[in-house]
C-alpha positions as a printed Julia matrix, in Angstrom:
136×3 Matrix{Float64}:
  23.34    8.55  34.51
  23.64    5.83  31.89
  20.57    4.41  30.17
  18.81    1.73  32.19
  17.14    0.12  29.16
  18.68   -1.57  26.14
  15.99   -1.78  23.41
  12.28   -2.04  22.76
  10.66   -5.42  23.28
   7.12   -4.58  22.18
   4.67   -1.79  21.67
   0.88   -1.86  21.99
  -1.54   -0.52  19.41
  -5.2     0.09  20.14
  -7.19   -0.87  17.05
 -10.82   -0.95  16.0
 -10.7    -4.47  14.55
  -7.97   -6.86  15.67
  -8.64   -9.3   12.81
  -8.36   -6.57  10.19
  -5.11   -5.3   11.73
  -3.64   -8.8   11.87
  -4.44   -9.39   8.2
  -3.07   -5.97   7.17
   0.32   -6.4    8.87
   0.66  -10.03   7.78
   0.01   -9.01   4.16
   1.87   -5.67   4.13
   4.97   -6.56   6.14
   4.93  -10.34   6.58
   4.54  -10.11  10.36
   3.62  -13.36  12.12
   0.44  -13.65  14.17
   0.78  -14.77  17.79
  -2.04  -15.78  20.13
  -1.4   -15.56  23.87
  -3.41  -15.21  27.09
  -3.52  -11.93  28.97
  -3.37  -11.71  32.77
  -7.17  -11.95  32.94
  -7.11  -15.12  30.81
  -8.5   -13.25  27.82
  -7.12  -14.27  24.4
  -4.74  -11.61  23.06
  -3.05  -11.19  19.71
   0.33   -9.86  18.67
   2.34   -9.42  15.5
   5.87  -10.8   15.72
   8.85   -9.77  13.59
  12.55  -10.16  14.31
  12.99  -10.02  18.09
  10.08   -7.62  18.64
   6.32   -7.64  18.57
   3.3    -5.39  18.45
   0.52   -6.35  20.86
  -2.95   -5.47  19.64
  -5.86   -4.45  21.83
  -9.35   -3.15  21.15
 -11.98   -1.53  23.36
 -12.95   -4.91  24.86
  -9.4    -5.91  25.83
  -9.15   -6.27  29.59
  -5.73   -5.93  31.16
  -4.59   -4.31  34.39
  -1.75   -2.52  32.59
  -3.09   -0.36  29.83
  -2.39    3.12  28.51
  -4.33    5.77  30.39
  -6.11    6.92  27.22
  -5.82    4.22  24.53
  -6.49    5.94  21.22
  -7.07    4.62  17.71
  -4.63    5.93  15.12
  -2.22    7.57  17.56
   0.65    5.18  16.78
   3.71    6.39  14.88
   6.59    3.94  14.69
   9.47    2.82  12.51
  10.57   -0.7   11.62
  13.76   -1.61   9.79
  13.42   -3.49   6.5
  15.0    -6.95   6.18
  15.15   -6.55   2.41
  16.08   -3.52   0.28
  13.62   -0.68   0.8
  12.88   -0.48  -2.92
  11.59   -4.08  -2.77
   9.36   -3.21   0.2
   8.04   -0.21  -1.72
   7.29   -2.34  -4.81
   5.49   -4.93  -2.64
   3.3    -2.29  -0.97
   2.43   -0.76  -4.35
   1.36   -4.18  -5.71
  -0.95   -4.49  -2.7
  -2.41   -1.06  -3.42
  -1.19    0.43  -0.14
  -0.87    4.18  -0.52
   2.59    5.55   0.23
   2.19    8.8    2.12
   5.82    9.9    1.89
   9.1     8.63   0.6
  11.56    7.46   0.01
  12.95   10.28   2.15
  16.05   10.66   4.31
  15.47   10.77   8.07
  17.53   10.34  11.23
  17.29    7.06  13.14
  18.83    5.83  16.37
  22.06    4.81  14.6
  22.29    7.38  11.84
  20.79    8.33   8.53
  17.75    6.37   7.32
  15.99    6.11   3.98
  12.28    5.75   4.79
   8.81    5.29   3.39
   5.58    6.03   5.25
   2.07    4.59   5.01
  -0.94    4.15   7.29
  -2.57    1.05   8.7
  -6.37    0.58   8.78
  -6.67    2.7   11.97
  -4.54    5.56  10.65
  -1.37    4.69  12.6
   1.69    5.98  10.78
   4.06    3.16   9.8
   7.6     3.98   8.73
   9.72    1.32   7.04
  13.37    2.23   6.72
  16.85    1.11   5.86
  20.09    2.64   7.08
  22.03    4.62   4.5
  25.42    3.08   3.92
  28.17    5.57   3.1
  31.26    4.51   1.21
  34.38    5.54   3.1
């Protein structure tokens, strides 16, 4: 059977403090804050970048569609850099964000990646990567 899905649209992170998470990702990765209304009319927040977004929820978020066991710090995801990875790394170092690993070579959906890893305020593992270009 062929794949019935094409790409990710969004992921959801459960966080302790939505405001702190919004500020962290805006500062660290330049993500854009989005305010929207959930199905219950409750204000919700997301972080937009490229054609994707990360929806944020905390313990008080009410929505009929939620992970069975939302957990702080259980996220582990990779985003692709828009600028050279070395520039991302320099930016994070200026901000004092501790790099947990990298640059290291990993395997992504389309081939070899060069990646760095750090954690957000809740302990979610964030990987920022660029594809390795090979000269033919």
